[in-house]
N, C-alpha and C positions, 0 to 999 in steps of 0.2 A: 280150130280150138280157140284161136284168138278171136275170130269172129262171133263165135258163140258167147265168149265172155264180154265182148263189147255190147252185144244184144242184150245180154242180161242186166248190164249196168245201165244202159239207155232205158230199158223198160223198167227198171227200179227207180231211176231218176224220174221219169215220167209219172209213175204212181205216187211218188213222195209229193211232187207238185200238185198233183190233182187232188191229193187228201187234204190239203190246206183249205181248198175251197168248199169242201163238204161240211166244215164246221162254222156254224153262224157266229160272227163277232158279237160279243156282249158288250153294250153300252147303256150307261144309265144317265138320264137326263134329270137334272133337279130343276124344280119350278117353285115360284113364290105361291105358298098356300093361302095367302091372305090379299089376292087381288082378284075377287069375283066382279064381274062374270067371266073374266078372261082366263084366269087359273086359281083353282082352289082345291081344297082337299074335303070330301063329303063322304062320310063313313069310311074313313081311312082310304079312299080311292080318289086318284087325280080326276078332276073335272074341270071344264071350262071350255071356252072357244079355242084358246091355244091349244089345249091338249087334244082337241078333236082334229085341229089342223095338223099337229104332228102325227097323229095317228094315222091320218090319211097318207101323209108322206111316207111313214115308214112302212105302210103296206106295200109300197112300190120298191122297197128295199129288201128282198128276200135274204140277202148275205148277212143281216144284222138282227140281233134280237136286242130291242131297245125296251128299257124299263124307264118308267117316269114315276119320279118321286117327289111329292110336294113336301117342302120344308119352309120354315120361315126365311126370310130373305137374307138376313146376315149370316144364317147358316149356309145358304146356298153359295153366297159369296166365297166362303171358305172353301 
């Protein structure tokens, strides 16, 4: 009886730990919207060389959901 209880507790703990890795962590990256051709906003979408480099890197990171937002530089610093 005690061994069965220990097994249930261990299996529950393993399940809880594994569930944490199933949800992608959400991250927001802010960039300067007025720095073309490196980073800028066009039609309300992030564009530029830096944005493309970041997107390539983020494709290699499946545990993260990354959003890139372009804002004025002073707002990005806040």
